C-alpha positions as CSV (number, residue, x, y, z in Angstrom):
1,M,85.2,34.5,82.5
2,M,81.9,33.8,83.4
3,N,81.0,37.2,81.9
4,K,82.4,36.5,78.5
5,T,80.5,33.0,78.5
6,M,77.1,35.1,79.0
7,N,77.6,37.5,76.1
8,N,78.2,34.7,73.7
9,E,74.7,33.9,74.5
10,R,72.8,37.1,73.8
11,G,70.9,36.4,70.8
12,F,69.9,33.2,71.3
13,I,66.3,33.7,72.7
14,L,65.8,36.4,69.7
15,I,67.0,33.5,67.2
16,T,64.6,31.2,68.9
17,S,61.6,33.0,69.3
18,I,62.2,33.9,65.1
19,L,62.6,30.2,64.6
20,M,59.1,29.4,66.4
21,L,57.5,31.7,64.9
22,M,58.3,30.8,61.3
23,I,57.3,27.1,62.3
24,L,53.8,28.9,63.6
25,L,53.4,30.7,60.5
26,I,54.1,27.8,58.0
27,I,51.5,25.7,60.3
28,G,48.9,28.7,59.8
29,I,49.4,28.7,56.1
30,A,49.2,25.0,56.0
31,A,45.7,25.1,57.9
32,T,44.8,28.0,55.8
33,N,44.9,26.1,52.4
34,T,43.8,22.7,53.6
35,T,40.8,25.0,55.0
36,I,39.9,26.7,51.5
37,T,40.4,23.4,49.6
38,E,37.8,21.8,52.2
39,L,35.4,24.9,51.4
40,Q,35.6,24.3,47.4
41,I,35.1,20.7,48.1
42,A,32.0,21.1,50.3
43,G,30.8,23.7,47.7
44,N,31.1,21.6,44.8
45,D,29.4,18.7,46.5
46,K,26.6,21.1,47.2
47,A,26.1,22.2,43.7
48,M,26.4,18.7,42.4
49,K,23.7,17.1,44.8
50,K,21.3,20.3,44.1
51,N,21.6,19.6,40.5
52,L,21.0,16.0,41.2
53,Y,17.7,16.7,43.0
54,V,16.9,19.2,40.1
55,A,17.0,16.5,37.9
56,E,15.1,13.8,39.9
57,S,12.4,16.4,39.5
58,G,12.5,16.4,36.1
59,W,12.2,12.6,35.5
60,N,9.3,12.9,38.1
61,H,7.9,15.6,35.9
62,A,8.7,13.2,32.9
63,V,6.5,10.3,34.6
64,Q,3.4,12.9,35.2
65,W,3.8,13.9,31.7
66,L,4.1,10.1,30.6
67,A,0.7,9.6,32.6
68,T,-0.8,12.5,31.1
69,E,0.0,11.7,27.4
70,S,-1.0,7.8,27.8
71,E,-4.3,8.3,29.4
72,N,-6.0,7.4,25.4
73,G,-3.0,5.0,24.4
74,P,0.7,4.9,24.2
75,P,2.0,8.7,22.9
76,E,3.2,9.2,19.5
77,R,6.7,9.6,18.2
78,V,8.0,12.9,17.6
79,N,10.8,11.5,15.1
80,T,9.5,9.1,12.4
81,D,12.7,9.3,10.6
82,T,14.4,5.9,11.5
83,T,18.0,7.1,10.6
84,V,17.3,9.4,13.4
85,L,19.4,8.1,16.4
86,N,16.7,8.8,19.0
87,Y,13.9,7.3,16.4
88,N,11.9,6.2,19.2
89,L,11.3,9.7,20.9
90,V,8.1,10.4,22.2
91,K,8.8,13.6,24.0
92,N,11.6,16.3,23.1
93,L,10.9,20.2,22.7
94,V,14.8,20.4,23.1
95,K,16.5,19.8,19.6
96,N,19.4,17.6,19.6
97,F,18.8,16.6,23.3
98,G,21.5,14.3,24.0
99,L,22.3,13.3,20.9
100,N,25.7,14.7,20.9
101,G,26.6,13.2,24.0
102,D,27.5,16.4,25.6
103,L,26.0,16.6,29.2
104,N,26.6,20.6,29.0
105,A,25.0,21.0,25.7
106,D,23.8,24.3,24.8
107,F,20.0,24.5,25.9
108,P,18.6,27.2,24.5
109,D,16.8,29.6,27.8
110,G,13.2,29.4,27.9
111,T,13.0,26.1,26.6
112,E,13.2,24.1,29.5
113,D,10.5,22.0,30.9
114,G,10.4,23.1,34.2
115,V,12.1,25.2,37.0
116,L,12.9,24.0,40.5
117,T,11.2,27.2,42.1
118,N,13.1,27.1,45.5
119,Q,16.2,26.5,43.9
120,N,15.6,28.5,40.4
121,T,17.2,25.7,38.5
122,P,15.9,24.7,35.3
123,Y,15.3,21.4,33.8
124,W,14.7,19.5,30.4
125,F,13.6,16.0,29.9
126,Q,13.1,13.6,27.2
127,V,11.1,10.8,27.0
128,D,12.5,7.8,24.5
129,E,10.4,4.1,23.8
130,Q,12.6,1.7,24.5
131,G,10.3,-1.3,23.6
132,V,7.0,-3.0,24.0
133,K,5.9,-6.6,24.9
134,R,2.6,-8.2,25.5
135,V,1.7,-8.6,29.1
136,A,1.0,-12.3,30.2
137,G,-2.6,-13.2,30.8
138,S,-4.0,-9.8,29.5
139,G,-4.7,-10.7,26.4
140,D,-4.2,-8.8,23.0
141,D,-5.3,-5.5,24.5
142,Y,-2.8,-4.9,26.8
143,R,1.1,-4.0,26.0
144,A,3.9,-3.2,28.3
145,F,5.8,-0.2,27.0
146,T,9.3,0.5,28.8
147,Y,10.5,4.2,28.2
148,L,13.7,5.8,28.8
149,I,13.5,9.1,30.7
150,T,16.3,11.2,30.6
151,S,16.7,14.4,32.6
152,N,19.2,17.2,32.7
153,A,19.3,19.6,35.3
154,N,20.7,23.1,34.6
155,R,22.9,21.7,31.9
156,E,25.1,20.0,34.5
157,Q,23.9,16.8,35.9
158,E,21.9,13.9,34.1
159,V,19.5,11.5,35.4
160,E,18.5,8.7,33.5
161,V,15.5,6.6,34.6
162,R,13.5,3.2,33.0
163,V,9.7,3.1,33.4
164,E,7.4,0.2,32.5
165,K,3.8,1.2,31.8
166,I,0.8,-1.0,30.8
167,L,-1.2,0.3,28.6
168,K,-4.5,-0.5,26.6
169,V,-3.5,-0.7,22.8
170,G,-6.3,-0.4,20.1
171,Y,-9.4,0.8,21.3
């Protein structure tokens, strides 16, 4: 009788082993999928940060451009047509930069304002005059000009910065 009971348990270890292997396989597949997703998230985060830093380089370049252009007073407007959306533009080399609101606009190659060399990533910027006001206590010769600087990096990331610059006018 004891022999008959043992014969009924012959495949128990095999079935248990197969079940354990299936559980381990499922855990392994889940871990692999999680790892792949985390790697994609990290890659996207890295690309976003890189483009953000390039866009910041663009607005820094724009501030330098504005300082150079405004040595003899405020820069002239590029657009003189008051019906154009960005009538107050003072710097815009790429036609329709930002007019359509499309971050991934087709900025033509070779029109970039600069390239962050260690990243080999292009950037574009535009300078838009937002307003002019008198500077208190400075007389009629000085005005505070507010500019909106928009910088686009690699057609993927955009940064906007407001800059106020006090300039002597009418000399």
